[in-house]
C-alpha positions in Angstrom: 106.2 101.5 90.6 102.6 100.7 90.0 103.1 97.0 90.6 104.0 97.7 94.2 100.7 99.5 94.7 98.8 96.7 92.9 100.6 94.2 95.1 99.7 96.0 98.3 96.1 96.5 97.2 95.7 92.8 96.4 97.3 91.7 99.7 95.1 94.0 101.8 92.0 92.9 99.8 93.1 89.3 100.5 93.3 89.9 104.3 89.9 91.8 104.4 88.1 89.3 102.1 89.5 86.3 104.0 88.3 87.8 107.3 84.9 88.4 105.7 84.8 84.9 104.4 85.5 83.5 107.8 82.5 85.2 109.3 80.2 84.4 106.3 81.7 81.4 104.5 80.6 80.2 101.1 82.3 78.2 98.3 82.5 81.2 96.0 84.1 83.4 98.7 86.6 80.7 99.5 87.6 80.6 95.8 88.0 84.4 95.7 90.1 84.3 98.9 92.3 81.6 97.4 92.6 83.6 94.1 93.7 86.7 96.0 96.3 84.6 97.9 97.7 83.3 94.6 97.7 86.8 93.0 99.6 88.2 96.0 102.2 85.4 95.9 102.6 85.9 92.1 103.0 89.7 92.3 105.3 89.3 95.3 107.5 86.8 93.4 107.6 89.2 90.5 108.6 92.1 92.6 111.3 90.2 94.4 112.7 89.0 91.0 112.6 92.4 89.3 113.8 94.6 92.2 116.5 92.2 93.3 115.5 92.9 96.9 116.9 91.0 99.8 115.2 87.7 99.6 115.1 87.0 103.3 113.0 90.1 104.1 110.6 89.4 101.2 110.2 85.8 102.1 109.6 86.5 105.8 106.8 88.9 105.0 105.4 86.6 102.4 105.5 83.6 104.7 103.7 85.5 107.4 101.0 86.7 105.0 100.6 83.3 103.4 100.3 81.6 106.8 97.8 84.1 108.1 95.6 84.1 105.0 95.9 80.3 104.6 94.8 79.7 108.1 91.8 82.0 107.6 90.8 80.1 104.5 91.3 76.8 106.3 89.2 78.0 109.2 86.4 79.3 106.9 86.4 76.0 105.0 86.0 74.0 108.3 83.3 76.4 109.4 81.5 76.0 106.0 81.8 72.2 106.3 80.3 72.2 109.8 77.4 74.4 108.6 76.8 72.1 105.6 76.7 69.0 107.8 74.2 70.5 110.2 71.9 71.5 107.3 71.7 67.9 106.0 
């Protein structure tokens, strides 16, 4: 299924881009990271629904991914706020 490949690519891009955003934060990068997170959740929900896979396995992986990427976005946001305050 092509949707599985797209889902994996979006998820990996989200992890890589969020890591990049943490080290070099900007508002635009935060928006892209958030968009990749939403796209991953949407495609994962679709895959779970269509394939009738065991929900507990899908949810555990989804929760781990969401927690990790959300923490990265939060940390980058805090870092950007600290940099913005110092520049003023």
